[in-house]
C-alpha positions in Angstrom: -24.6 3.0 -7.7 -23.3 -0.2 -6.1 -25.7 -2.4 -4.2 -22.9 -4.1 -2.3 -23.1 -3.3 1.4 -20.2 -1.3 2.8 -19.7 -3.9 5.5 -19.3 -6.6 2.8 -16.6 -4.6 1.1 -14.7 -3.9 4.3 -14.9 -7.5 5.3 -13.1 -8.5 2.1 -10.6 -5.7 2.4 -9.8 -5.8 6.2 -6.1 -6.4 6.8 -5.2 -5.7 3.2 -1.7 -5.0 1.9 -1.2 -2.0 -0.4 1.6 -3.2 -2.7 2.3 0.1 -4.4 1.9 3.3 -2.4 3.4 6.7 -3.4 3.5 8.3 0.0 6.1 10.9 0.7 8.7 12.3 0.9 9.3 12.6 -2.8 10.4 15.2 -5.3 6.9 14.7 -6.8 4.1 16.4 -4.8 2.5 14.0 -2.3 -0.8 14.1 -0.4 0.6 12.3 2.7 3.8 10.8 4.1 4.4 7.1 5.0 3.2 7.5 8.6 0.1 9.3 7.6 -0.7 6.7 5.0 -0.1 3.9 7.5 -2.3 5.6 10.2 -5.2 6.1 7.8 -4.9 2.5 6.5 -4.9 1.1 10.0 -7.7 3.3 11.4 -10.1 2.6 8.6 -9.3 -0.9 7.3 -6.7 -2.4 9.7 -4.3 -2.4 6.8 -1.6 -4.9 7.4 1.2 -3.3 5.4 2.0 -0.9 2.6 5.0 -0.9 0.3 6.4 2.7 0.1 7.5 3.3 -3.5 9.5 6.3 -4.7 11.0 6.6 -8.2 13.9 8.6 -6.9 15.2 7.3 -3.6 15.5 4.3 -1.3 12.4 4.5 0.9 13.7 2.1 3.6 15.7 5.1 4.8 12.4 7.0 5.1 10.9 4.1 7.1 13.8 4.2 9.6 13.7 8.0 9.9 9.9 7.9 10.6 10.2 5.2 13.3 9.0 7.4 16.1 5.9 8.4 14.0 5.3 4.7 13.1 5.9 3.3 16.5 2.2 3.1 17.6 0.8 2.3 14.1 0.3 -1.5 13.6 0.4 -1.1 9.8 3.9 -2.1 8.6 5.6 0.2 6.1 7.9 -1.7 3.8 10.8 0.1 2.1 11.8 -0.4 -1.5 14.3 1.0 -4.1 13.8 1.7 -7.8 17.0 1.5 -9.9 16.7 4.9 -11.5 19.2 7.6 -12.3 18.8 9.4 -8.9 20.1 6.3 -7.0 22.9 5.7 -9.4 21.0 3.4 -11.8 22.0 -0.3 -11.5 23.7 0.4 -8.2 24.4 -2.6 -6.1 25.2 -0.5 -3.0 21.8 1.0 -3.0 20.2 -2.5 -3.1 22.5 -3.7 -0.3 21.5 -0.6 1.7 17.8 -1.0 1.2 17.5 -4.7 1.7 20.2 -4.9 4.4 18.2 -2.3 6.5 14.9 -4.2 6.1 13.5 -3.2 2.7 11.8 -6.0 0.7 11.3 -4.8 -2.9 13.7 -3.9 -5.7 12.2 -2.2 -8.8 14.1 -2.4 -12.1 14.2 1.0 -13.8 10.9 2.9 -13.8 11.2 6.6 -14.7 14.7 5.9 -16.2 13.6 3.1 -18.4 13.4 3.8 -22.2 9.8 2.6 -22.2 8.8 5.2 -19.5 10.7 8.0 -21.1 9.0 7.4 -24.4 5.6 7.3 -22.7 6.4 10.5 -20.8 7.0 12.2 -24.1 3.5 11.1 -25.1 2.1 13.0 -22.1 0.4 10.1 -20.3 -0.1 12.2 -17.2 2.9 11.4 -15.0 3.5 14.0 -12.2 6.3 16.6 -12.7 9.0 16.7 -10.1 9.4 19.9 -8.1 13.1 19.9 -8.8 15.1 19.4 -12.0 16.1 15.7 -12.4 18.0 13.8 -15.0 16.0 11.6 -17.4 18.8 9.5 -18.7 17.9 6.1 -20.0 19.2 3.1 -18.2 20.0 0.0 -20.3 19.2 -3.4 -18.7 19.4 -5.7 -21.7 22.1 -5.7 -24.4 22.1 -8.1 -27.3 19.5 -10.2 -25.7 21.3 -10.6 -22.4 21.1 -8.6 -19.1 23.9 -6.2 -18.6 26.6 -7.5 -16.2 25.8 -4.9 -13.5 22.5 -6.6 -12.8 23.9 -10.0 -11.9 25.2 -9.1 -8.4 22.0 -7.2 -7.8 20.0 -10.3 -8.5 22.3 -12.2 -6.1 21.5 -9.7 -3.4 17.7 -9.9 -4.1 17.9 -13.7 -3.8 20.0 -13.6 -0.6 17.3 -11.5 1.1 14.4 -13.4 -0.4 13.2 -10.0 -1.6 10.8 -9.2 -4.5 12.0 -8.2 -7.9 9.6 -5.9 -9.7 9.9 -5.4 -13.5 9.6 -1.7 -13.2 8.6 0.2 -16.4 10.6 -1.9 -18.8 9.6 -3.2 -22.2 7.7 -6.5 -21.7 10.5 -8.4 -23.6 13.2 -6.9 -21.3 11.2 -7.9 -18.2 11.2 -11.5 -19.5 14.9 -11.5 -20.1 15.6 -9.9 -16.7 13.3 -12.3 -14.8 14.9 -15.3 -16.5 18.4 -14.2 -15.5 17.3 -13.4 -12.0 15.7 -16.9 -11.6 19.1 -18.4 -12.7 20.6 -16.4 -9.8 18.1 -17.7 -7.2 15.4 -15.0 -7.2 12.0 -16.6 -6.6 9.6 -13.6 -6.1 8.6 -11.5 -9.1 6.0 -8.8 -9.8 4.9 -7.1 -12.9 3.1 -3.8 -12.3 0.3 -2.2 -14.4 0.9 -4.4 -17.5 -1.6 -2.4 -19.6 -0.2 1.0 -18.6 3.2 2.1 -19.8 4.5 -1.4 -20.3 2.0 -2.5 -23.0 2.2 -6.1 -21.9 -0.6 -8.3 -23.4 -2.4 -10.9 -21.3 -0.6 -13.7 -23.2 2.8 -12.2 -22.2 1.6 -11.9 -18.6 0.5 -15.5 -18.7 4.1 -16.4 -19.5 5.3 -14.3 -16.5 2.8 -16.1 -14.3 3.9 -19.5 -15.6 7.4 -18.6 -14.5 6.4 -17.6 -11.0 5.4 -13.9 -11.3 2.4 -12.1 -9.8 0.6 -9.4 -11.9 -0.1 -6.2 -10.0 -2.9 -3.8 -11.0 -3.3 -0.2 -9.7 -6.3 1.6 -8.3 -4.9 4.8 -9.7 -6.2 3.6 -13.0 -9.6 2.3 -12.0 -10.8 4.5 -9.1 -13.4 7.0 -10.3 -12.0 9.5 -7.8 -8.7 9.5 -9.7 -8.0 11.0 -13.1 -7.5 8.0 -15.3 -10.9 6.3 -14.7 -10.3 3.1 -16.7 -13.4 0.7 -16.7 -13.3 -1.7 -13.8 -14.6 -4.3 -16.2 -11.1 -4.3 -17.7 -9.6 -5.1 -14.3 -12.0 -7.9 -13.8 -11.1 -9.4 -17.2 -7.4 -9.4 -16.2 -8.3 -11.1 -12.9 -10.5 -13.7 -14.6 -7.9 -14.4 -17.3 -4.9 -14.8 -15.1 -6.7 -15.9 -11.9 -7.0 -14.2 -8.5 -4.2 -16.4 -7.2 -1.8 -14.7 -9.6 -3.1 -11.1 -9.0 -2.1 -8.3 -6.7 -3.6 -4.8 -6.3 -1.7 -1.7 -5.3 -3.1 1.8 -4.9 -0.4 3.6 -6.9 -1.8 6.6 -4.9 -0.3 9.3 -2.8 -0.1 12.1 -5.4 -1.2 15.5 -4.2 -4.9 16.0 -4.9 -5.6 12.3 -5.4 -7.8 10.0 -3.2 -6.5 8.2 -0.2 -5.7 4.5 -0.8 -8.5 3.3 1.5 -11.1 5.2 -0.4 -9.9 3.8 -3.7 -9.7 0.2 -2.4 -13.3 0.6 -1.1 -14.7 2.0 -4.4 -12.9 -0.4 -6.7 -13.5 -3.3 -4.4 -17.2 -2.6 -4.3 -17.3 -2.3 -8.1 -15.5 -5.7 -8.5 -17.9 -7.4 -6.1 -20.8 -5.8 -7.9 -19.5 -7.2 -11.2 -19.5 -10.7 -9.7 -16.0 -11.2 -8.4 -16.4 -13.5 -5.4 -15.6 -12.0 -2.0 -13.1 -14.8 -1.4 -11.2 -13.9 -4.6 -10.9 -10.3 -3.7 -9.6 -11.3 -0.3 -7.1 -13.6 -2.0 -5.8 -10.7 -4.1 -5.5 -8.0 -1.4 -4.8 -10.2 1.7 -3.4 -13.7 1.0 -1.1 -13.1 -2.0 0.8 -10.1 -0.8 1.3 -11.6 2.7 2.9 -14.7 1.1 5.0 -12.6 -1.3 6.3 -10.3 1.5 6.6 -13.1 4.1 4.2 -11.3 6.5 2.8 -13.1 9.4 -0.6 -12.4 11.0 
């Protein structure tokens, strides 16, 4: 049992940004929708913002459709789009729609990446959609170069000063995509859960960081209330190796039957502090870094 006072944990977490929230709607069963997640985050930790991620549709449209529900909730819900089969794959129009209407994050293919499809076949515990959906692979790199369809997408991300996330690609493909995106003017990059699905080693992640990326880790993996329950010591090693200034944390929660993000942030935050992570470093990870990345004031 942790000896860290709850007030200490909350002091470090107050005003946090959840970089990776799977609130609904979604074809995968969800515990809460975006407005419910934002309300819970604000009421309990004065959450500054959450990024609403769905593998299957542009969530900025959800944000706009839930405006009346979000109107009195100070937590900002930020839309995103993942370039999977259900949005037409590498679809410039979907990126224009998402970013043009206020979204801030574009994910390279996640559930439609070859890497993800191979891992899903290994039964790593991904939720099953409630409707039948295509699982076609989307190619992003061919003969060592990004496919041409990605170039105008990178231009759009750069024009909006948006975030490009590496999705669930092979680590080598992420590097190729990020290099091409930098050449087109993109400046904000994130790699999510490098040690889950991706299989990216710390040395590879250090190269991403050297080229301007932040590395995002997920509470879904480390919270004892969730199903995966990886050791928090592993998360601390990542933070220590790459530096808190280069680290983000997202909940990766919202799945039906799973903990609320606030509870996971509190449990994992307390465990990290108990293991010796300075309070200031935890605050850098959950507060300062995502604010800068998403251009959030206050």
